[in-house]
C-alpha positions in Angstrom: -30.8 -68.4 -53.6 -31.8 -68.4 -57.2 -30.0 -65.9 -59.5 -31.8 -64.2 -62.3 -30.8 -62.2 -65.3 -31.3 -58.5 -64.7 -32.3 -57.9 -68.3 -34.7 -60.7 -69.2 -35.4 -62.3 -65.8 -34.6 -65.9 -66.7 -33.4 -68.0 -63.8 -29.8 -69.0 -64.2 -28.8 -72.7 -64.0 -27.1 -73.4 -60.6 -23.9 -74.4 -62.4 -23.6 -71.2 -64.6 -20.0 -70.2 -64.2 -18.5 -66.8 -63.5 -16.0 -65.4 -66.0 -12.6 -64.0 -65.0 -14.2 -60.6 -64.2 -16.9 -62.0 -61.8 -19.7 -61.8 -64.3 -22.3 -64.3 -65.7 -23.5 -64.2 -69.3 -27.2 -65.0 -69.6 -27.8 -68.1 -71.6 -31.2 -66.7 -72.8 -30.4 -63.1 -73.9 -26.6 -62.8 -73.7 -26.7 -59.9 -71.1 -23.6 -59.7 -68.9 -24.5 -59.6 -65.2 -21.8 -58.6 -62.7 -21.8 -59.7 -59.1 -22.1 -56.6 -56.8 -20.5 -55.8 -53.6 -22.7 -55.5 -50.5 -22.7 -52.0 -48.9 -22.7 -51.7 -45.1 -22.5 -48.7 -42.8 -21.3 -48.4 -39.2 -21.1 -45.6 -36.7 -18.2 -44.7 -34.5 -19.7 -43.5 -31.2 -17.2 -42.1 -28.8 -17.5 -41.2 -25.1 -14.6 -39.9 -23.1 -12.1 -41.2 -25.6 -13.7 -44.6 -25.7 -15.5 -46.4 -28.5 -18.9 -48.1 -28.3 -18.9 -51.7 -29.3 -21.7 -54.3 -29.3 -21.5 -58.0 -28.6 -23.2 -59.5 -31.7 -26.1 -61.9 -31.0 -26.5 -63.3 -34.5 -24.3 -65.1 -37.0 -22.1 -64.4 -38.6 -19.7 -63.2 -35.9 -22.0 -64.2 -33.1 -20.4 -63.4 -29.7 -17.8 -61.1 -31.4 -17.6 -57.4 -30.6 -18.4 -54.9 -33.4 -19.7 -51.5 -34.2 -23.4 -50.5 -34.6 -23.5 -51.6 -38.2 -25.5 -53.3 -41.0 -26.3 -53.5 -44.6 -27.7 -50.5 -46.4 -31.2 -50.9 -48.0 -31.4 -50.4 -51.7 -33.4 -47.2 -51.3 -31.5 -45.3 -48.6 -28.4 -43.2 -48.4 -25.6 -44.8 -46.4 -25.8 -42.1 -43.7 -29.4 -42.8 -43.2 -28.7 -46.6 -42.9 -26.0 -46.0 -40.4 -28.3 -43.9 -38.2 -31.1 -46.6 -38.6 -28.8 -49.5 -37.7 -27.4 -47.7 -34.6 -30.9 -47.2 -33.3 -32.0 -50.8 -34.1 -28.9 -52.3 -32.6 -28.4 -50.3 -29.4 -31.2 -47.8 -29.0 -29.1 -44.7 -29.7 -30.3 -41.8 -31.9 -27.2 -40.4 -33.5 -26.2 -37.5 -35.8 -23.6 -38.2 -38.5 -20.5 -35.9 -38.3 -18.2 -37.2 -41.0 -17.1 -40.3 -42.9 -14.0 -41.8 -41.3 -13.2 -44.6 -43.8 -14.3 -47.2 -46.3 -13.2 -50.8 -45.7 -13.3 -53.6 -48.2 -14.2 -57.0 -46.7 -14.2 -60.6 -48.0 -14.6 -62.5 -44.7 -18.4 -62.4 -44.5 -20.2 -65.7 -45.7 -23.0 -63.5 -47.0 -20.7 -62.0 -49.6 -18.0 -59.4 -50.2 -18.6 -55.8 -49.6 -17.6 -52.3 -48.4 -18.2 -50.9 -45.0 -18.5 -47.1 -44.6 -17.7 -45.9 -41.1 -19.1 -42.6 -39.8 -18.1 -40.7 -36.7 -21.3 -39.5 -35.0 -22.6 -37.6 -32.1 -25.3 -39.0 -29.8 -28.5 -37.0 -29.9 -30.5 -39.1 -27.4 -30.6 -42.4 -25.7 -28.4 -44.7 -23.7 -26.8 -47.8 -25.3 -28.5 -51.0 -24.3 -28.8 -54.7 -25.3 -31.3 -55.5 -28.1 -32.2 -58.5 -30.1 -29.1 -57.8 -32.3 -26.6 -57.1 -29.4 -26.4 -59.0 -26.2 -24.2 -56.4 -24.6 -22.9 -52.8 -25.2 -19.7 -51.4 -23.7 -17.3 -48.5 -24.3 -13.7 -49.5 -24.7 -10.5 -47.4 -24.5 -7.9 -47.5 -27.3 -5.6 -49.7 -25.3 -8.2 -52.2 -24.1 -10.2 -53.4 -27.1 -11.6 -56.9 -26.9 -9.8 -59.8 -28.7 -12.7 -61.0 -30.8 -13.7 -58.3 -33.2 -16.4 -58.9 -35.8 -15.5 -58.9 -39.5 -17.3 -57.4 -42.4 -15.0 -54.4 -42.2 -15.9 -53.6 -38.6 -12.5 -55.0 -37.3 -10.7 -52.7 -39.8 -12.7 -49.6 -38.8 -12.2 -50.3 -35.1 -8.4 -50.8 -35.5 -8.2 -47.6 -37.6 -10.0 -45.8 -34.8 -7.5 -47.3 -32.3 -4.6 -46.0 -34.3 -5.9 -42.4 -34.7 -5.2 -39.6 -32.5 -8.1 -38.9 -30.1 -10.5 -36.4 -31.5 -10.7 -33.1 -29.5 -13.8 -32.9 -27.4 
């Protein structure tokens, strides 16, 4: 992927180094361009005290269990992205209730980022496999699968596991 200066648009040489703060200085105009964290959003869907997880069909983390989650588009609020990703990945229409946590991750080969996890309520639909998830299943706190997806999803799932169950 070619990198370009955000000020003058010149393409950076492939070997242009980062400084100690994670920035590149444009050799053309001198502008300082910082690397940015990716922003992801996930939903925590609960049913009878169990959490909905999806078996991921794509890399990275193919075959691992994770939340309905994905990257936020540049023009959408994170809550909207969380709702969109949940419908795309498992067919559920959800309504956001509250933010449950923000999780920094550095284990995704696509780049470092922050995952925002939202507790939500199902408005309609039944979770099902899609092109992004080969399987959907609800798991109790004491019986989570061993292989949890990264990108902050594992952290959000374990935080859920360690919380007191929410009142119904």
